[in-house]
C-alpha positions in Angstrom: 2.0 19.1 17.4 4.3 21.2 15.2 6.0 20.1 12.0 9.3 21.9 11.3 10.1 21.9 7.6 10.0 23.7 4.2 7.5 23.7 1.4 10.2 22.5 -1.0 11.3 19.4 0.8 9.8 16.1 -0.5 10.3 14.5 2.9 8.3 17.2 4.6 5.7 16.9 1.9 5.4 13.2 2.6 4.6 14.0 6.3 2.2 16.8 5.4 0.2 14.6 3.0 0.2 11.8 5.6 -1.1 14.3 8.3 -3.8 15.5 6.0 -4.9 12.0 4.9 -5.1 11.0 8.6 -7.1 14.2 9.5 -4.5 15.1 12.1 -4.0 18.8 13.1 -0.5 20.0 13.0 1.1 23.5 12.6 3.7 23.8 9.9 6.6 25.9 11.0 8.8 27.0 8.1 12.6 26.6 8.6 15.5 27.2 6.2 18.2 24.8 7.3 20.7 26.6 5.1 20.2 29.9 6.9 22.9 31.0 9.4 20.1 31.7 11.8 18.5 28.2 11.6 17.5 26.6 14.9 17.1 23.1 13.4 20.1 21.6 15.4 18.3 22.5 18.6 15.5 20.2 17.5 17.2 17.6 15.4 21.0 17.2 16.0 21.3 16.0 12.4 20.1 19.4 11.1 17.5 18.0 8.8 13.7 18.4 8.2 11.1 17.2 8.8 11.1 17.3 12.5 7.9 16.7 14.5 7.7 18.6 17.8 5.4 16.9 20.3 3.1 18.5 23.0 5.9 17.9 25.6 8.5 19.5 23.2 10.2 16.2 22.5 11.0 15.7 18.9 10.5 12.9 16.4 12.6 12.6 13.2 13.0 11.7 10.3 10.1 11.2 7.8 9.8 7.4 7.9 9.8 7.5 11.7 7.3 10.3 11.8 4.8 8.6 9.5 5.1 5.3 11.5 4.1 7.3 14.6 1.3 9.2 13.0 -0.3 6.1 11.7 -0.8 4.8 15.2 -2.6 7.9 16.4 -5.9 7.3 14.6 -7.5 4.5 12.6 -8.6 7.0 10.0 -7.0 6.3 6.6 -4.8 3.4 7.6 -1.9 3.9 5.2 0.6 1.4 6.5 -0.4 -2.3 6.7 -0.2 -3.6 10.2 1.9 -6.7 9.5 3.3 -9.3 7.2 4.4 -9.1 3.6 2.0 -6.3 2.7 3.6 -4.1 5.3 7.1 -5.0 4.1 6.1 -4.3 0.5 4.8 -0.8 1.4 7.9 -0.1 3.5 10.1 -1.2 0.5 8.4 1.3 -1.7 9.1 4.0 0.9 12.8 2.9 1.0 13.1 3.0 -2.8 11.4 6.4 -2.9 13.6 7.8 -0.1 16.7 6.4 -1.8 15.9 8.1 -5.1 15.4 11.3 -3.3 18.6 11.0 -1.3 20.6 10.5 -4.5 18.9 13.3 -6.4 19.3 15.7 -3.5 23.0 15.0 -3.4 23.2 15.9 -7.1 21.4 19.2 -6.5 23.6 20.1 -3.6 26.7 19.3 -5.7 25.4 21.6 -8.4 24.2 24.4 -6.2 26.4 24.5 -3.2 29.8 23.5 -4.6 31.9 25.7 -6.9 31.8 24.5 -10.5 35.5 23.8 -10.6 35.2 21.5 -7.6 32.1 19.5 -8.8 32.7 15.9 -9.6 31.1 14.6 -12.8 31.7 11.0 -11.7 29.9 11.6 -8.4 27.0 13.3 -10.2 26.8 10.5 -12.7 26.9 7.8 -10.0 24.0 9.5 -8.1 21.9 10.1 -11.2 22.3 6.4 -12.1 20.6 5.5 -8.8 17.8 7.9 -9.8 17.3 6.3 -13.2 17.5 2.7 -11.9 15.1 3.6 -9.1 12.6 5.1 -11.5 12.8 2.0 -13.7 12.3 -0.2 -10.6 9.2 1.8 -9.6 7.8 1.6 -13.1 8.3 -2.2 -13.2 6.9 -2.6 -9.7 3.8 -0.6 -10.5 3.2 -2.3 -13.9 -0.5 -1.8 -14.7 -1.7 -1.7 -11.1 -4.0 1.1 -9.9 -1.7 1.8 -7.0 1.8 0.8 -5.9 0.5 -1.8 -3.5 -2.2 -3.2 -5.8 -5.7 -1.8 -5.5 -5.3 0.3 -2.3 -3.9 3.8 -1.8 -1.1 3.6 0.8 2.0 5.2 2.1 3.7 3.7 -1.0 1.7 6.0 -3.3 2.4 9.0 -1.0 6.1 8.4 -1.2 6.2 7.8 -5.0 4.0 10.8 -5.6 6.5 13.0 -3.6 9.4 11.7 -5.5 7.9 12.3 -8.9 6.6 15.8 -7.9 10.0 16.8 -6.6 11.9 15.5 -9.7 9.5 17.5 -11.8 10.1 20.6 -9.6 13.9 20.3 -9.4 14.9 18.2 -12.5 12.3 18.9 -15.2 14.9 18.0 -17.8 14.6 14.3 -16.8 11.3 14.0 -18.5 10.4 10.8 -16.6 6.8 11.1 -17.8 7.8 10.0 -21.3 10.1 7.2 -20.2 7.6 5.8 -17.7 4.0 6.5 -18.8 2.6 4.3 -16.1 4.2 6.4 -13.4 2.9 9.5 -15.2 -0.6 8.1 -15.1 -0.3 7.3 -11.4 1.1 10.8 -10.7 -1.7 12.4 -12.6 -4.2 10.5 -10.5 -2.5 11.4 -7.2 -2.2 15.0 -8.2 -6.0 15.2 -8.2 -6.1 14.5 -4.5 -6.6 17.5 -2.3 -3.7 16.4 -0.1 -1.4 16.6 -3.1 -2.8 19.8 -4.4 -2.3 21.6 -1.1 1.3 20.6 -0.8 2.8 21.2 -4.2 6.5 22.1 -3.7 7.6 25.7 -4.2 
């Protein structure tokens, strides 16, 4: 298998951490989707990473589909509960994390890809409000638990860790650590895992 992506993408990082936790071998092929020479549309018509290229050259995208597939390949480190409310809870954490990232990425694109005179302050404010409300919801949901889904490390923690790491990377001025000390404590613990250390965005 080959994973097409970038070292800065939080969605790619989610898959990379998942692969490492599951002890699955996969080559990372770096791709800049903003380059005029990008080939990403040949693999994913949506032009987005991550994209998992299979042994028969068929492709799986996007991150939540990829991790669902990867979790079926080996019983090692089962990170997604198999059924019921526990599974739904973990997937809701993933949806919340992905939603925060979607909003924050839209803000970054507005600020970096659109000329200043065409940028919409109302649009930026609307998206950042989603980020702040999402972080507050994460903090409330985590409360004083050891992990997002209670006492067990799961996909939920991978997703939350990727969000917090990317926000620190791209929006250090948010200072979410001060506003949400329980999230900071969780992130500090996650950052000690080798899978997180090896995938720090850059």
